[in-house]
C-alpha positions in Angstrom: 1.4 -6.9 -11.8 5.0 -7.7 -11.1 5.9 -8.1 -7.4 8.5 -6.5 -6.9 11.5 -4.3 -7.2 13.3 -2.0 -4.8 15.6 1.0 -4.9 18.6 -1.4 -4.4 20.5 -0.8 -7.6 21.4 -4.5 -8.2 17.9 -5.7 -7.7 16.4 -2.9 -9.8 18.8 -3.5 -12.6 17.8 -7.2 -12.7 14.2 -6.2 -13.2 14.8 -3.7 -16.0 14.8 -6.2 -18.9 11.5 -7.7 -17.7 9.9 -4.3 -17.2 11.0 -3.0 -20.6 9.3 -5.9 -22.3 5.9 -5.6 -20.6 3.4 -2.8 -20.0 2.2 -3.8 -16.5 1.8 -2.6 -12.9 4.9 -2.9 -10.7 5.1 -3.1 -6.9 8.1 -1.0 -5.8 9.3 -1.5 -2.3 10.7 1.7 -0.8 13.8 -0.1 0.5 17.4 0.5 -0.6 20.8 -0.7 0.3 20.3 0.6 3.9 17.4 -1.8 4.4 13.9 -1.1 5.6 13.4 2.6 6.0 13.7 3.9 9.5 11.7 7.1 9.0 9.3 8.8 6.5 11.9 10.9 4.8 13.8 7.8 3.9 10.7 6.2 2.4 10.2 9.4 0.3 13.8 9.4 -0.8 13.5 5.9 -2.0 10.1 6.5 -3.6 11.5 9.5 -5.6 14.4 7.3 -6.8 12.1 4.5 -7.8 9.7 6.7 -9.6 12.5 8.5 -11.5 14.2 5.2 -12.5 10.9 3.4 -13.4 9.8 6.3 -15.6 13.2 6.4 -17.2 12.6 2.9 -18.6 9.0 3.7 -19.7 6.8 2.7 -16.8 3.9 5.1 -16.4 3.3 6.7 -13.0 -0.2 5.3 -12.7 1.3 1.8 -13.0 3.7 2.3 -10.1 2.5 0.9 -6.7 4.8 2.1 -4.0 5.0 0.0 -0.9 6.3 2.0 2.2 7.2 -1.4 3.8 5.0 -1.7 6.8 6.8 -2.8 10.0 5.1 -4.4 12.9 4.1 -2.2 15.9 5.1 -5.0 18.2 8.8 -4.2 17.6 8.4 -0.5 16.6 5.6 1.4 18.3 5.8 4.2 15.7 5.5 1.8 12.7 1.8 2.6 12.2 2.3 6.3 12.2 5.4 6.1 10.0 3.4 4.0 7.4 0.4 6.3 7.5 2.4 9.4 7.1 4.5 7.9 4.3 1.3 6.9 2.4 -0.2 10.4 2.9 3.0 12.1 1.7 3.5 9.8 -1.3 0.0 10.7 -2.4 0.5 14.4 -2.0 4.1 14.6 -3.4 3.9 12.1 -6.3 0.6 12.7 -8.1 -0.6 9.7 -10.1 1.5 7.1 -8.2 -0.4 4.5 -6.2 0.4 2.9 -2.8 0.2 -0.7 -1.7 1.1 -2.7 1.4 1.0 -6.0 3.1 -1.7 -5.1 5.6 -1.0 -7.9 8.2 2.6 -6.9 8.6 1.4 -4.1 11.0 0.1 -6.7 13.5 2.7 -9.4 13.3 3.5 -11.0 16.7 0.3 -9.6 18.5 -2.9 -11.3 19.6 -6.2 -10.5 17.9 -4.3 -9.4 14.7 -7.6 -9.1 12.7 -8.7 -6.3 15.0 -5.5 -4.4 14.4 -5.5 -5.1 10.7 -9.1 -3.9 10.3 -8.4 -0.7 12.2 -5.2 0.0 10.3 -6.9 -0.7 7.0 -9.4 2.1 7.6 -6.7 4.5 8.6 -4.5 3.6 5.6 -7.3 4.1 3.1 -7.8 7.6 4.6 -4.0 8.1 4.2 -4.2 7.3 0.6 -3.7 3.5 0.3 -4.6 2.4 -3.2 -4.3 -1.4 -2.8 -3.4 -4.0 -0.2 -2.6 -7.6 0.2 -5.5 -8.7 2.4 -7.6 -11.7 3.2 -10.7 -11.2 1.1 -12.5 -14.0 3.0 -12.3 -12.0 6.2 -15.9 -10.7 6.1 -15.3 -8.1 8.9 -12.3 -6.7 7.2 -14.1 -6.4 3.9 -17.0 -4.7 5.7 -14.6 -2.2 7.3 -13.2 -1.6 3.8 -16.6 -1.0 2.3 -17.7 1.3 5.1 -14.4 3.3 5.0 -14.7 3.8 1.2 -18.3 4.9 1.7 -17.5 7.4 4.5 -14.6 8.9 2.5 -17.0 9.7 -0.4 -15.5 7.1 -2.7 -18.7 5.1 -3.1 -21.0 7.4 -4.9 -24.6 7.1 -3.5 -23.5 4.1 -1.5 -23.9 1.8 -4.5 -21.2 -0.7 -3.6 -22.1 -0.8 0.0 -25.8 -1.3 -0.7 -25.0 -4.0 -3.2 -22.8 -5.8 -0.7 -25.6 -5.6 1.9 -28.2 -7.0 -0.6 -25.9 -9.8 -1.4 -25.3 -10.7 2.3 -21.6 -9.7 2.1 -21.6 -7.2 5.0 -20.6 -8.4 8.5 -20.5 -6.1 11.5 
């Protein structure tokens, strides 16, 4: 996985030779020359451009991981809702494309960040989050992820959840 490109023309153009040489996943940040998107429609505009440009150089949709660029709720109270709506719409509009985010960005500058991160993770998975930069050693976070996947019907017959329980990897 290559981390990352953006919809900024100069940055995207620098990545083209690397992407043309390799068949790999690519993280594509939904930013452009205007900076971090201020609203969901801007995220979707950038996502559409990134998908079009990446496919034009041979990157398959299922290898594209769009990052809506999570902002902290401590400076933008609507940041969580913007991110969740962006993930949901990306999944509905751009079939086959995946989503990714830096999970802890949502809680930057706040106390008890792990509580916010765990809660946001559950909401984001429901909104269509495919992957995230997380702390895999945070047992409570991993427990929330396993329970969320189970409750959304993505863990058939609860196999992964039960395996984690039997191995002592579930923390409440």
